[in-house]
C-alpha positions, -999 to +999 in steps of 0.1 A: -771-581-261-783-609-239-753-633-240-753-666-224-733-675-193-705-690-214-700-657-234-673-632-225-700-607-221-714-625-191-685-614-169-687-577-180-701-551-156-735-540-169-754-507-168-723-486-165-722-454-185-692-444-165-663-462-149-671-465-112-643-460-087-636-495-072-610-507-047-578-517-064-572-554-068-541-569-051-508-562-067-502-584-097-539-585-109-536-553-129-512-538-153-485-513-142-461-494-165-425-504-161-402-482-141-380-460-162-407-459-189-420-426-204-444-427-175-418-408-155-417-378-178-429-344-167-462-333-183-456-309-212-470-274-211-494-282-240-507-313-223-513-293-191-532-266-211-553-293-227-560-308-193-570-273-180-594-268-210-608-303-209-605-316-245-613-352-252-607-374-283-636-397-293-629-424-319-658-444-332-646-477-348-669-500-367-660-537-366-668-565-391-674-591-364-693-593-330-672-582-300-652-607-279-644-591-246-617-616-236-598-609-268-603-572-264-590-572-229-558-590-240-554-564-268-559-535-245-533-549-221-509-553-250-517-517-260-508-504-225-475-524-226-465-507-259-477-472-248-472-469-210-483-432-212-519-443-215-517-461-182-506-430-163-523-401-146-512-365-140-501-356-105-484-326-089-447-333-082-440-320-047-402-325-053-402-301-083-420-270-073-454-286-079-448-293-116-471-319-130-457-353-141-470-386-155-474-410-125-474-447-130-505-464-116-519-499-116-546-503-142-576-527-138-584-530-175-620-540-168-626-505-152-620-490-186-642-515-206-678-503-205-708-523-218-740-502-216-774-516-213-795-502-242-831-503-254-835-535-274-865-521-293-846-490-304-816-512-315-839-533-336-857-503-351-828-479-358-794-492-346-775-464-364-794-438-343-787-458-311-750-457-318-751-420-327-771-411-295-748-431-273-716-417-287-731-382-284-739-389-247-701-393-240-697-355-244-721-350-215-707-375-191-679-368-167-650-392-164-631-404-133-599-383-133-583-404-104-573-430-129-562-430-166-588-411-186-592-437-214-624-457-219-636-484-244-674-485-249-687-516-265-719-516-286-723-552-297-751-550-323-751-546-361-756-513-378-757-503-415-719-501-416-706-526-391-714-558-372-705-540-339-690-507-327-664-496-302-662-460-291-629-449-275-628-418-253-593-405-242-581-372-229-563-351-255-535-345-229-522-380-236-514-372-272-525-356-305-541-372-335-508-386-347-502-403-313-537-417-312-534-431-347-500-446-338-516-462-308-543-477-330-517-489-355-496-504-327-527-524-317-536-536-352-526-562-377-533-565-413-561-591-421-538-605-447-522-639-440-488-624-430-505-604-401-481-576-408-485-541-393-506-517-415-487-496-439-492-459-445-501-449-481-471-448-505-472-410-508-469-408-470-438-429-469-406-410-458-404-380-481-385-358-456-370-366-422-357-331-413-372-296-411-408-288-422-394-265-448-361-272-466-352-259-500-322-277-516-295-253-526-288-254-563-255-266-575-229-240-584-232-250-620-269-241-621-261-205-628-269-171-614-306-172-621-311-205-602-291-190-572-313-159-572-344-180-573-331-200-544-324-168-523-358-154-533-376-185-521-362-178-486-371-141-487-407-151-496-406-177-468-395-150-443-421-125-454-450-149-454-440-162-420-438-127-405-472-118-420-488-151-407-474-147-372-487-111-371-521-122-383-521-150-357-512-126-329-540-102-341-565-130-339-555-138-303-559-102-293-588-087-312-594-100-348-626-121-349-647-138-376-680-123-387-712-136-370-727-163-391-749-194-384-716-214-381-701-193-353-709-203-317-728-179-296-708-159-270-721-176-239-707-198-211-735-224-215-725-261-219-733-273-255-737-310-260-719-325-290-733-347-318-708-368-338-719-378-373-699-391-402-703-400-439-681-422-462-667-405-493-649-423-521-612-418-519-609-427-556-632-397-564-611-374-543-579-387-561-597-382-595-603-346-587-567-343-575-553-356-607-578-336-629-570-303-612-532-310-607-534-304-570-532-324-537-557-344-517-557-317-491-566-291-517-596-311-527-608-317-491-605-280-483-624-272-515-652-297-507-655-282-472-657-247-485-683-256-511-704-277-487-705-249-461-714-225-488-744-247-499-756-250-464-751-213-455-769-198-486-798-224-483-804-218-446-797-181-444-815-170-475-787-145-481-787-134-517-754-115-513-729-136-532-699-116-520-673-139-505-676-143-467-644-154-450-646-179-422-614-189-406-605-224-392-578-233-368-559-261-384-536-283-361-506-295-380-482-323-369-447-308-365-430-342-365-412-354-397-436-366-424-424-401-419-435-402-382-465-425-387-445-451-405-417-447-379-442-456-352-450-488-371-413-497-375-407-491-338-431-519-330-408-544-346-375-528-335-386-519-299-365-487-302-390-466-283-366-437-280-370-431-317-406-419-314-421-388-299-454-392-279-476-364-267-489-333-285-465-320-311-489-296-329-483-263-346-513-243-358-524-226-390-552-201-394-568-214-427-595-194-444-627-209-459-647-188-483-685-189-484-694-181-521-715-192-550-697-203-582-712-214-614-682-236-619-679-261-589-641-265-597-636-229-588-636-240-552-606-263-559-587-235-577-592-212-547-582-238-522-551-247-541-541-210-542-546-206-504-528-238-495-499-231-518-494-198-500-496-215-466-469-240-477-445-211-482-446-202-445-433-215-412-464-205-393-469-240-379-434-242-366-434-207-350-468-212-334-456-245-318-424-230-305-440-198-293-468-217-274-442-238-257-421-208-246-451-187-236-465-214-213-432-221-197-427-184-189-463-173-180-478-206-169-504-230-181-534-208-173-521-181-196-515-207-224-550-221-219-564-185-223-546-182-256-563-213-269-597-200-257-591-167-275-583-186-307-614-208-304-636-178-297-624-157-326-623-184-353-653-204-365-641-239-374-616-265-363-604-285-394-582-316-394-572-343-418-555-377-409-542-405-430-550-440-420-541-475-432-546-484-469-555-520-462-580-535-438-566-540-403-577-558-371-581-540-338-575-564-309-584-593-331-615-577-347-614-566-384-620-529-387-648-516-410-643-479-405-625-453-383-642-420-373-622-398-349-634-365-335-631-343-304-652-324-279-645-298-252-634-272-278-657-242-277-665-242-314-699-250-328-684-270-358-654-293-359-646-311-392-623-341-394-613-362-424-600-397-419-589-420-447-590-458-444-587-483-472-606-469-503-628-444-484-624-412-466-646-403-437-659-368-431-667-365-394-686-336-380-687-326-343-715-301-340-733-283-312-766-301-312-787-270-303-771-249-331-773-276-358-805-296-352-804-304-390-768-317-388-776-346-413-785-320-439-750-304-434-735-339-438-755-344-470-740-312-484-705-328-483-717-359-502-736-338-528-707-314-532-683-341-541-707-356-566-712-322-583-674-316-585-669-351-599-695-344-626-678-311-635-643-327-635-656-356-657-670-332-682-638-312-682-618-343-688-640-354-716-638-320-732-600-320-729-598-353-746-621-342-774-600-311-780 
């Protein structure tokens, strides 16, 4: 971290944990979104609610090479050119009854590139802990709201997983996980010789481009029974949707999870966040998927339920094996399933009107069960049953539409209060994102891993899964004072997957022998 004068690090501002408000450089020295770009759009009700709550996305990205700031600066400028929204700020529009809009502003990229001065002895002794501590400190530091709330923190020293690390902090109002991943993919290239844009996994290629739920009507020649089954599927859909919306409304008003060691205390104190992650084998997850005839999501939900159960019964000493239901709030992308690939195609076609930025999230209340099973695969069977039921519901679509209408009618403060009620009455935030299947470069730097998370949500435990290449990261965002042994909780995910793999391998061997 002591570069010579000929290094790009020499020109970087030092000892800055926060961007400092500096006088703007003369016109032409910064980057300004083009007129007529998405920067002129009004701020959506969801983005205004997230702004009111103060939710931030933090993405820790490991790199396979040391950091070159000059190359990164050029990459960030290109990123802003492709996504002008990230170079804007929210302002009250006096010409439109005070409604907020995205305002174009000149961006001095160096203001958003932060190189902290860290303890060299600590970096030499335990570099992983230094990175972990620094990323955790981002949840405690304010951010300059008078300019775009997007920062790049550069930690140029090797760890056990990477040659260097960059931590990106951006306000959730700019976009959801899909938008953030699209921004990443817009700024990456494959490390292969053709430098093509990274591709989504084959099973995430366009499988539907229309509604979230669409059942094909059987041909007239299929017979009466097929037609009755088709009608019945819509009746089941309507019933499940009505039941889920009623359950969702009850949660907002009064229905709360039981008090467990996972649930955050009912207080208004600030709780600092700790972000930790562990790499799991994507091949192991797929082996379980194939062995149990389910989906990757089924396996991840099962691993989460089993890991939380291991931690709970070990820490609480509770001998009651009766199932305890903890509910998670699961954000779901409401765009067509092909959206991520569509973003990539837009880069080459420049048809920016074909993509949808911002936050396009519906919500599902997904139960997790704390229980002890002699058969580890029982968690997968239960998860599959729960998720199959959720797939026969339009809960995510209705919650998205209802939130939009409610906030337009009653205002952003009322919408933010609904989010706070949901956070207070559920226990976990759970999310899963699909990443590139091949290694990519970020601003000219090969990426070793991607670990996204969030803070600002009043939940003690937030769980993210992020796939990349042949691994899948489990990322925990935990209240540090409530989970001082957060590494033990992380170990439980690793050990749970190993136990499930052993059980599935024995099951597969037994089946072959039979």
